[in-house]
C-alpha positions as CSV (number, residue, x, y, z in Angstrom):
1,X,-69.0,26.4,0.5
2,X,-66.7,28.1,3.4
3,X,-66.9,27.6,7.1
4,X,-67.6,30.2,9.9
5,X,-67.1,31.2,13.4
6,X,-69.4,33.7,15.1
7,X,-67.7,35.2,18.1
8,X,-69.6,37.9,20.3
9,X,-70.4,37.9,24.1
10,X,-74.1,39.4,24.0
11,X,-75.8,36.4,23.6
12,X,-78.8,37.8,21.8
13,X,-76.5,39.2,19.1
14,X,-74.9,35.7,18.9
15,X,-78.0,34.2,18.5
16,X,-79.2,36.6,16.0
17,X,-76.2,35.9,14.0
18,X,-75.9,32.2,13.9
19,X,-79.7,31.4,13.5
20,X,-81.5,34.5,11.8
21,X,-79.1,35.3,8.9
22,X,-78.9,33.8,5.8
23,X,-75.6,32.5,5.3
24,X,-75.6,29.5,3.1
25,X,-77.5,31.6,0.6
26,X,-73.7,33.9,1.5
27,X,-72.0,30.5,0.3
28,X,-71.6,29.6,4.1
29,X,-71.6,27.3,6.8
30,X,-71.7,28.2,10.8
31,X,-69.3,26.2,12.0
32,X,-69.7,26.9,15.8
33,X,-69.8,30.1,18.4
34,X,-67.7,31.5,21.0
35,X,-68.9,34.1,23.8
36,X,-65.2,35.8,23.8
37,X,-61.6,35.4,22.0
38,X,-60.9,32.4,24.9
39,X,-63.5,30.1,24.3
40,X,-63.2,30.9,20.6
41,X,-59.9,29.4,20.7
42,X,-60.6,26.6,22.7
43,X,-63.2,25.6,19.7
44,X,-60.5,26.2,17.2
45,X,-58.6,23.5,19.0
46,X,-61.6,21.2,19.0
47,X,-61.9,21.3,16.1
48,X,-58.6,21.1,14.5
49,X,-58.4,17.6,16.3
50,X,-61.7,16.8,15.1
51,X,-61.5,13.3,13.4
52,X,-65.6,14.1,12.2
53,X,-67.1,13.3,8.8
54,X,-67.3,16.8,7.3
55,X,-68.4,16.7,4.0
56,X,-65.2,18.9,2.7
57,X,-63.0,17.7,4.3
58,X,-62.3,20.4,7.1
59,X,-63.4,21.3,10.4
60,X,-61.7,24.3,10.7
61,X,-63.7,27.5,9.9
62,X,-62.0,29.4,6.7
63,X,-63.3,32.5,8.1
64,X,-63.8,34.7,11.8
65,X,-66.9,36.9,12.5
66,X,-65.8,38.7,15.7
67,X,-66.8,41.4,18.0
68,X,-64.1,43.7,19.1
69,X,-64.7,44.5,22.3
70,X,-65.3,41.1,24.6
71,X,-64.3,39.9,28.1
72,X,-62.0,37.8,28.9
73,X,-60.0,38.2,25.3
74,X,-61.4,40.7,23.3
75,X,-61.5,40.6,19.6
76,X,-58.1,41.9,18.6
77,X,-55.7,39.4,20.9
78,X,-58.0,36.7,19.2
79,X,-57.6,37.6,16.1
80,X,-54.0,38.1,16.2
81,X,-53.1,34.4,18.0
82,X,-55.3,33.2,15.1
83,X,-53.4,35.0,12.5
84,X,-49.9,33.0,14.2
85,X,-52.2,29.8,14.0
86,X,-53.8,29.5,11.0
87,X,-52.3,32.2,8.6
88,X,-55.0,31.3,6.2
89,X,-58.5,31.9,8.2
90,X,-59.9,35.1,7.0
91,X,-60.6,37.2,10.3
92,X,-64.0,39.8,9.8
93,X,-64.5,42.4,12.1
94,X,-67.6,43.3,14.4
95,X,-68.2,46.6,16.4
96,X,-70.4,49.4,17.6
97,X,-66.9,51.5,18.1
98,X,-66.7,53.7,14.3
99,X,-63.2,55.3,15.3
100,X,-60.4,55.4,13.6
101,X,-58.4,53.4,16.8
102,X,-60.7,50.5,16.5
103,X,-60.2,50.8,12.3
104,X,-56.2,50.8,12.5
105,X,-56.4,47.9,14.9
106,X,-58.1,45.5,12.5
107,X,-55.9,46.6,9.9
108,X,-53.0,45.6,11.5
109,X,-53.8,42.3,12.6
110,X,-54.5,41.8,8.4
111,X,-58.6,42.0,8.7
112,X,-60.5,41.6,5.9
113,X,-63.6,42.9,6.5
114,X,-64.9,45.4,9.4
115,X,-69.1,45.6,9.8
116,X,-70.8,47.9,12.4
117,X,-73.3,47.4,14.6
118,X,-76.1,48.0,14.3
119,X,-75.5,45.3,11.4
120,X,-76.6,46.1,8.3
121,X,-77.8,42.9,5.8
122,X,-76.8,44.4,2.9
123,X,-73.5,45.7,4.4
124,X,-72.8,42.1,5.4
125,X,-73.4,40.7,2.1
126,X,-71.1,42.6,0.1
127,X,-68.3,42.4,2.8
128,X,-69.0,38.4,3.3
129,X,-68.7,38.1,-1.2
130,X,-65.3,40.4,-0.6
131,X,-64.0,37.3,2.0
132,X,-65.6,34.6,0.2
133,X,-63.4,35.7,-2.9
134,X,-60.5,36.2,-1.1
135,X,-60.8,32.8,0.3
136,X,-61.3,31.5,-2.7
137,X,-57.9,33.4,-4.1
138,X,-56.1,32.1,-0.6
139,X,-56.9,28.0,-1.6
140,X,-56.4,28.6,-5.7
141,X,-52.6,30.2,-5.0
142,X,-51.9,27.9,-2.1
143,X,-52.8,25.5,-4.3
144,X,-51.0,26.9,-7.4
145,X,-47.2,27.1,-5.1
146,X,-48.5,23.7,-4.6
147,X,-48.4,22.0,-8.1
148,X,-45.5,24.8,-8.4
149,X,-43.9,22.9,-5.9
150,X,-44.1,19.3,-6.9
151,X,-43.0,20.0,-10.5
152,X,-39.7,20.4,-8.9
153,X,-39.7,18.2,-6.5
154,X,-40.6,16.0,-9.9
155,X,-37.5,17.3,-11.5
156,X,-35.3,17.0,-8.4
157,X,-36.4,13.1,-7.3
158,X,-33.0,11.7,-8.5
159,X,-30.8,14.2,-7.4
160,X,-28.9,15.0,-3.7
161,X,-29.1,18.6,-2.7
162,X,-26.1,19.2,-4.1
163,X,-26.3,18.3,-7.3
164,X,-29.6,21.0,-8.0
165,X,-28.6,23.2,-4.9
166,X,-30.8,26.2,-6.2
167,X,-33.3,24.5,-7.0
168,X,-33.3,22.2,-3.5
169,X,-33.7,25.7,-2.0
170,X,-36.8,27.1,-3.6
171,X,-38.8,24.3,-3.3
172,X,-37.7,24.6,0.7
173,X,-38.7,28.0,0.6
174,X,-42.1,27.3,-1.1
175,X,-42.9,24.5,0.9
176,X,-42.4,26.7,3.9
177,X,-44.4,29.8,2.8
178,X,-46.9,27.2,2.1
179,X,-46.6,25.5,5.5
180,X,-46.1,28.5,7.3
181,X,-42.5,27.6,8.5
182,X,-40.2,29.6,9.1
183,X,-37.9,30.7,6.3
184,X,-34.9,29.1,7.9
185,X,-36.5,25.8,8.3
186,X,-34.4,22.7,6.3
187,X,-37.0,20.1,8.0
188,X,-40.3,18.5,7.3
189,X,-42.4,15.3,9.1
190,X,-42.5,13.2,5.8
191,X,-44.7,10.8,4.2
192,X,-46.2,9.0,1.1
193,X,-49.9,8.9,0.3
194,X,-50.1,6.1,-2.4
195,X,-53.2,5.1,-4.7
196,X,-53.1,1.3,-4.5
197,X,-54.4,-0.9,-7.1
198,X,-53.7,1.8,-9.6
199,X,-53.5,-0.7,-12.8
200,X,-56.6,-2.5,-11.3
201,X,-58.5,0.5,-10.8
202,X,-57.8,2.1,-14.2
203,X,-57.9,-1.1,-16.1
204,X,-60.6,-3.5,-14.6
205,X,-62.6,-1.9,-11.9
206,X,-66.2,-0.6,-13.6
207,X,-66.4,2.5,-11.1
208,X,-62.5,2.9,-11.5
209,X,-62.2,6.0,-13.0
210,X,-65.1,7.6,-10.7
211,X,-63.0,6.4,-7.7
212,X,-59.2,7.6,-8.7
213,X,-61.2,10.9,-8.9
214,X,-62.5,10.8,-6.0
215,X,-59.3,10.1,-4.0
216,X,-57.3,12.8,-6.6
217,X,-60.1,15.4,-5.0
218,X,-59.7,13.5,-0.8
219,X,-56.1,13.9,-1.6
220,X,-55.7,17.6,-2.8
221,X,-58.0,18.7,0.2
222,X,-55.4,17.9,2.5
223,X,-54.0,21.1,1.2
224,X,-56.3,23.5,3.3
225,X,-55.1,21.4,6.5
226,X,-51.4,20.6,8.2
227,X,-50.2,18.9,5.3
228,X,-48.7,19.7,1.4
229,X,-49.4,16.6,-0.8
230,X,-47.0,17.1,-3.9
231,X,-48.3,15.4,-6.5
232,X,-45.0,12.6,-7.9
233,X,-46.7,10.2,-10.5
234,X,-50.3,8.8,-11.3
235,X,-50.6,6.7,-7.9
236,X,-48.3,8.7,-5.5
237,X,-48.0,11.7,-3.5
238,X,-45.3,13.1,-1.0
239,X,-46.6,15.0,1.6
240,X,-44.7,17.4,4.0
241,X,-45.3,18.7,7.0
242,X,-44.6,21.2,9.8
243,X,-46.3,19.0,12.5
244,X,-47.0,15.4,13.0
245,X,-49.7,14.5,10.4
246,X,-51.1,11.3,12.2
247,X,-54.3,13.0,13.2
248,X,-54.5,14.5,9.8
249,X,-53.8,11.5,8.4
250,X,-55.8,9.2,10.7
251,X,-58.8,11.9,9.5
252,X,-58.3,11.2,5.9
253,X,-58.3,7.4,6.6
254,X,-62.0,8.4,8.6
255,X,-63.8,10.3,6.3
256,X,-63.1,9.5,2.7
257,X,-64.9,6.0,3.1
258,X,-64.1,4.0,-0.3
259,X,-61.6,6.4,-1.7
260,X,-59.1,5.8,1.7
261,X,-60.3,2.3,0.9
262,X,-57.5,2.4,-1.8
263,X,-54.6,4.1,-0.7
264,X,-52.1,3.6,1.5
265,X,-50.3,6.4,4.0
266,X,-46.6,5.5,4.7
267,X,-45.2,8.1,7.4
268,X,-41.6,8.4,8.9
269,X,-41.9,9.2,12.9
270,X,-39.3,12.0,12.9
271,X,-38.9,15.0,11.2
272,X,-36.5,14.4,8.0
273,X,-34.5,16.8,6.0
274,X,-35.4,17.7,2.6
275,X,-32.2,17.3,0.7
276,X,-32.6,13.2,1.8
277,X,-35.5,13.0,-0.1
278,X,-34.4,10.5,-3.0
279,X,-34.1,8.0,-0.7
280,X,-36.3,8.5,1.9
281,X,-39.0,8.3,-1.1
282,X,-37.5,5.0,-2.8
283,X,-37.5,3.1,0.9
284,X,-41.1,4.4,1.6
285,X,-41.9,2.9,-1.6
286,X,-40.7,0.0,-1.4
287,X,-41.9,-0.5,2.5
288,X,-45.6,0.7,0.8
289,X,-45.4,-2.3,-1.7
290,X,-44.6,-4.9,0.6
291,X,-46.8,-4.2,3.2
292,X,-50.2,-4.2,0.4
293,X,-49.0,-6.7,-0.9
294,X,-49.4,-8.9,2.2
295,X,-52.0,-7.0,4.1
296,X,-53.9,-4.5,1.5
297,X,-54.8,-1.1,0.9
298,X,-56.3,1.3,3.6
299,X,-53.7,0.9,6.1
300,X,-51.2,3.7,8.3
301,X,-47.8,2.5,8.4
302,X,-44.8,3.7,9.5
303,X,-41.7,3.6,7.3
304,X,-38.5,2.1,9.0
305,X,-39.9,-0.2,12.3
306,X,-39.0,-3.8,11.9
307,X,-41.3,-6.1,10.3
308,X,-42.0,-8.0,12.8
309,X,-45.3,-9.1,11.6
310,X,-44.3,-10.2,8.5
311,X,-46.2,-13.0,6.9
312,X,-46.6,-16.2,8.5
313,X,-47.0,-19.1,6.5
314,X,-49.5,-21.9,8.4
315,X,-48.1,-25.0,9.0
316,X,-50.0,-28.6,7.6
317,X,-51.2,-29.3,4.7
318,X,-51.6,-27.3,1.4
319,X,-55.5,-26.9,0.8
320,X,-57.3,-29.9,-0.7
321,X,-58.2,-29.0,-4.6
322,X,-60.4,-31.8,-4.6
323,X,-62.4,-30.4,-2.0
324,X,-62.5,-27.3,-3.5
325,X,-64.5,-29.1,-6.8
326,X,-66.5,-30.3,-4.4
327,X,-67.9,-27.0,-3.0
328,X,-68.0,-25.7,-6.2
329,X,-70.2,-28.6,-7.9
330,X,-72.6,-28.0,-5.2
331,X,-72.8,-24.8,-4.9
332,X,-71.1,-24.7,-1.1
333,X,-70.1,-20.7,-1.4
334,X,-69.4,-20.6,2.6
335,X,-66.7,-23.5,2.2
336,X,-65.3,-22.0,-1.1
337,X,-64.3,-18.5,1.7
338,X,-62.5,-21.5,4.2
339,X,-60.5,-23.3,1.4
340,X,-59.7,-20.2,0.2
341,X,-58.5,-18.6,3.5
342,X,-56.7,-21.9,4.3
343,X,-55.3,-21.7,0.4
344,X,-53.8,-18.0,1.0
345,X,-52.3,-19.2,4.5
346,X,-50.2,-22.4,2.9
347,X,-48.9,-19.7,0.1
348,X,-45.6,-18.6,0.1
349,X,-44.9,-15.3,0.7
350,X,-42.3,-14.4,-1.6
351,X,-42.8,-11.9,-4.2
352,X,-44.6,-13.5,-7.6
353,X,-45.2,-16.4,-6.1
354,X,-48.8,-16.0,-4.9
355,X,-49.6,-15.0,-8.4
356,X,-48.1,-17.9,-9.8
357,X,-50.4,-20.3,-7.6
358,X,-53.2,-18.2,-8.2
359,X,-52.8,-18.5,-12.3
360,X,-52.0,-22.3,-11.5
361,X,-55.4,-22.6,-9.7
362,X,-57.6,-21.1,-12.2
363,X,-56.0,-22.8,-14.7
364,X,-57.4,-26.1,-13.3
365,X,-60.8,-24.6,-12.1
366,X,-61.1,-24.6,-16.1
367,X,-59.3,-27.6,-16.9
368,X,-61.8,-29.4,-14.3
369,X,-65.1,-27.7,-15.1
370,X,-64.7,-27.7,-18.6
371,X,-64.4,-31.5,-19.3
372,X,-67.1,-32.3,-16.8
373,X,-69.1,-29.6,-18.1
374,X,-69.0,-28.3,-22.0
375,X,-71.9,-26.6,-21.3
376,X,-70.5,-24.4,-18.7
377,X,-67.4,-23.1,-21.1
378,X,-69.8,-20.7,-22.4
379,X,-71.1,-19.3,-19.1
380,X,-67.8,-19.0,-17.4
381,X,-65.8,-15.9,-17.4
382,X,-63.0,-15.9,-19.9
383,X,-59.6,-16.5,-19.1
384,X,-58.6,-13.2,-20.6
385,X,-60.4,-10.9,-18.4
386,X,-59.7,-13.3,-15.4
387,X,-55.8,-13.5,-15.8
388,X,-55.6,-9.5,-16.5
389,X,-57.1,-8.5,-13.8
390,X,-55.4,-11.0,-11.6
391,X,-52.4,-9.6,-13.1
392,X,-53.0,-6.3,-12.7
393,X,-53.5,-6.9,-8.3
394,X,-51.2,-5.1,-5.8
395,X,-52.1,-7.2,-3.0
396,X,-53.3,-10.6,-1.5
397,X,-56.2,-9.6,-0.9
398,X,-57.7,-8.8,-4.0
399,X,-56.5,-11.3,-5.5
400,X,-58.1,-13.4,-2.9
401,X,-61.1,-11.4,-3.6
402,X,-61.0,-12.0,-7.4
403,X,-61.1,-15.6,-7.3
404,X,-63.4,-15.5,-4.8
405,X,-65.5,-13.7,-7.0
406,X,-64.8,-16.0,-9.5
407,X,-65.2,-19.3,-7.8
408,X,-68.5,-18.6,-6.5
409,X,-69.9,-17.9,-10.2
410,X,-68.3,-21.2,-11.5
411,X,-70.3,-22.5,-8.4
412,X,-73.8,-21.3,-9.6
413,X,-73.3,-22.3,-13.2
414,X,-72.6,-25.5,-12.0
415,X,-75.6,-25.9,-10.0
416,X,-78.0,-24.5,-12.6
417,X,-76.4,-27.2,-14.7
418,X,-76.3,-30.0,-11.8
419,X,-80.2,-31.2,-12.0
420,X,-79.3,-34.0,-15.2
421,X,-75.9,-33.5,-15.1
422,X,-76.0,-35.2,-11.7
423,X,-77.8,-38.2,-12.8
424,X,-75.7,-38.2,-15.7
425,X,-72.7,-39.0,-13.3
426,X,-74.4,-41.2,-11.3
427,X,-75.4,-43.6,-13.9
428,X,-71.7,-43.4,-15.7
429,X,-70.5,-44.2,-12.3
430,X,-73.0,-47.6,-12.2
431,X,-71.9,-48.2,-16.1
432,X,-68.5,-48.1,-15.0
433,X,-68.8,-50.4,-12.5
434,X,-70.6,-52.8,-14.1
435,X,-68.0,-53.1,-16.8
436,X,-64.8,-52.8,-14.7
437,X,-66.0,-54.8,-11.7
438,X,-63.3,-57.8,-12.5
439,X,-60.4,-55.0,-12.2
440,X,-59.6,-53.6,-8.9
441,X,-61.5,-50.4,-8.6
442,X,-61.1,-47.2,-6.7
443,X,-63.4,-44.1,-5.9
444,X,-60.2,-41.8,-6.8
445,X,-60.4,-44.1,-10.4
446,X,-64.0,-43.2,-10.7
447,X,-63.8,-39.9,-9.8
448,X,-61.1,-38.9,-11.9
449,X,-63.9,-40.9,-14.7
450,X,-66.4,-38.1,-14.1
451,X,-64.3,-35.3,-13.4
452,X,-65.1,-34.9,-9.4
453,X,-63.8,-34.8,-6.3
454,X,-63.7,-38.3,-4.4
455,X,-65.6,-36.9,-1.8
456,X,-68.3,-35.4,-3.3
457,X,-68.7,-38.5,-5.5
458,X,-69.3,-40.2,-2.7
459,X,-72.2,-37.9,-1.9
460,X,-73.8,-37.4,-4.7
461,X,-73.9,-41.4,-5.1
462,X,-75.2,-41.9,-1.9
463,X,-78.4,-39.9,-2.3
464,X,-78.9,-40.8,-6.3
465,X,-78.5,-45.0,-5.4
466,X,-79.2,-45.0,-1.5
467,X,-75.9,-47.2,-1.5
468,X,-72.4,-45.8,-1.4
469,X,-69.8,-46.3,-4.0
470,X,-68.4,-49.4,-2.1
471,X,-71.9,-51.0,-1.3
472,X,-72.6,-50.8,-5.3
473,X,-69.2,-51.9,-6.3
474,X,-69.6,-54.8,-3.7
475,X,-73.2,-56.1,-4.7
476,X,-72.4,-55.6,-8.2
477,X,-69.5,-58.2,-8.2
478,X,-71.5,-60.8,-6.1
479,X,-74.2,-60.5,-8.2
480,X,-71.8,-61.4,-10.8
481,X,-70.8,-64.6,-9.0
482,X,-74.1,-65.7,-8.0
483,X,-74.4,-65.9,-12.0
484,X,-71.1,-67.5,-12.3
485,X,-72.0,-69.8,-9.4
486,X,-75.3,-70.8,-11.4
487,X,-74.1,-71.2,-14.8
488,X,-70.7,-72.5,-14.5
489,X,-68.9,-74.7,-13.1
490,X,-65.7,-72.3,-12.2
491,X,-63.8,-73.2,-9.2
492,X,-64.4,-70.6,-6.4
493,X,-61.2,-69.2,-6.3
494,X,-61.4,-68.7,-10.3
495,X,-64.5,-67.2,-9.8
496,X,-63.5,-64.3,-6.9
497,X,-60.4,-63.4,-9.7
498,X,-62.9,-63.0,-12.2
499,X,-65.4,-61.1,-10.6
500,X,-62.2,-58.4,-9.0
501,X,-61.4,-60.3,-5.6
502,X,-57.5,-61.4,-5.8
503,X,-57.6,-63.0,-2.1
504,X,-60.2,-65.9,-3.0
505,X,-60.6,-66.4,1.2
506,X,-61.8,-62.2,1.7
507,X,-64.1,-62.9,-1.4
508,X,-66.1,-66.0,0.8
509,X,-66.4,-64.1,4.1
510,X,-67.9,-60.7,1.4
511,X,-70.1,-63.4,-0.4
512,X,-71.1,-65.1,2.6
513,X,-72.4,-61.3,4.6
514,X,-74.5,-60.6,1.1
515,X,-75.7,-64.1,0.8
516,X,-75.6,-65.6,4.4
517,X,-74.1,-68.7,3.4
518,X,-70.4,-69.3,1.4
519,X,-69.9,-69.6,-2.0
520,X,-69.7,-73.5,-2.3
521,X,-73.0,-73.5,0.4
522,X,-74.8,-71.7,-2.5
523,X,-73.5,-73.8,-4.9
524,X,-74.5,-77.0,-3.3
525,X,-78.2,-76.0,-2.8
526,X,-78.7,-75.0,-6.1
527,X,-77.2,-78.7,-7.1
528,X,-79.7,-80.4,-4.4
529,X,-76.1,-81.0,-2.7
530,X,-74.8,-83.2,-5.1
531,X,-71.0,-82.1,-6.2
532,X,-70.3,-81.3,-9.9
């Protein structure tokens, strides 16, 4: 649907035009109204700068329907100004003066229609049908010229101006014609719009093809503005502009939603000569890849600025893997996210390092989880699919998003299997303590045996038994030493070592704390005070 601006100094005529003409049926949408040429120009300037949420990516009207005779600025002066500033905008005159001079004046500013007052609806419909066809032809011709220019540019991108001078000159002429620049112009504002995470979207995102189509459509709509996008390859567009494209770029990012989320616009601050494009394209692509890797997609960046905001690693210890296992086993998703934040802050920023670390992390998760929970392996995402997504990801933010999804799903699986499994783990630890109480035992050793983190094992054991692992271990050793004191004549020092205490004094202190007496006092009570 095309947009139309209505201009008339008679308020009743203007109200009729706006509210009682079936514009939608004719394929038009009213973009605004104005009471004279000066007010209409002011409105056009506002629409040109507007960063709203237009459904078709445009705010400027495609057509102006204007009265001829108006105060302040009449329709002819207004139309000449419009033709200079917005050459693709179609102009239709509306006038009650049916004489040759006005028709000739209208033709001099390349008007595409002339309608007489009082308005005849059928005449208006016929005229607007022709106007709509001309709008369509204008857009198609411009898009076609852009395609040809893009193909020529791709053929030249590896060559300097001197090597293919004739083709470069043809490209320059085409760009000047499309952007309505002076034929002598040789410099443009330059930028690159890239589809980030293209491999991921095209191969692993469920609605990736729809997203890619939406992005290409959104970029093509930029041709209607001050930007000329030239399709260089599947994931990149070079664009040229006669004026600073920052506003148009910001508008694109604001309006296009999901499409903008997956794109990065890299700009040069100053005008550049076309002959420098081969070098500029390489620079913009390298800068974009560096930026997307660290900060993700969906940004407008300026090429050549100092990398003062370069990625800075956080100081301190790396993320504790054992804690992550605890969070997974306990289904603590918020803590999993916090752990990943720390993991990514500690990761080195060099090329390829984060991908390597992500692969190593997922391999450890698979090994630990499936070893401790064989039933979980059937429910977990296959390695091939996960590794494929990680390999396709371009930036840290997407790698983090993939890992977060994987870890949260893994946590859900473990929580679903955790009921009986937790009791089995606690019983297994009890058995290990009762079988090996006579040797030095550590929480790290026990946790490794049951494929858990020490912290999580401590929490789980206390929840199920009411005792800490150390308290249970100590009670087991003291109970066994009580049996030896009752049933044997072994010396206290030997009993101490027998139940896992290398230091007899420490054993005696622990025994007294538990039993209220020393080992010798306990034995003397059993024998009625007689020495054995």
